[in-house]
Steps between C-alpha positions, in 0.01 A plus 500: 500500500718329760520819702120529504466145630759566769333823610166319524675231706637759740158665534329167565767403751450827686123446493546155652722642771235763571237231565672432832460857621209652305158342467310649210278352234782511243762334718257228604440413133874468432575260788689188391373290791141579402569370150650166603348410837140402560455702818756780533526635853711750685755227571555443126547872426885488545521285185435822309801668660732218394355485149515879466864513603588222256310653208620856555855385571521293185356782289749748643784253445388454139491875442846553647666206325431638152 
């Protein structure tokens, strides 16, 4: 079960990183800045890159530390 959660974390982290470069309906729904800010703009889009790197990095670290 832990491995499944970590794989989902890596996939979500990669999806957040993709929101910087790819603008599709799916990536726009997954944006972290759109969830927490009232008016997300192009200037708040880099928050997704930072969050994606942190989430994917922690999930990869958790998988490798087992």
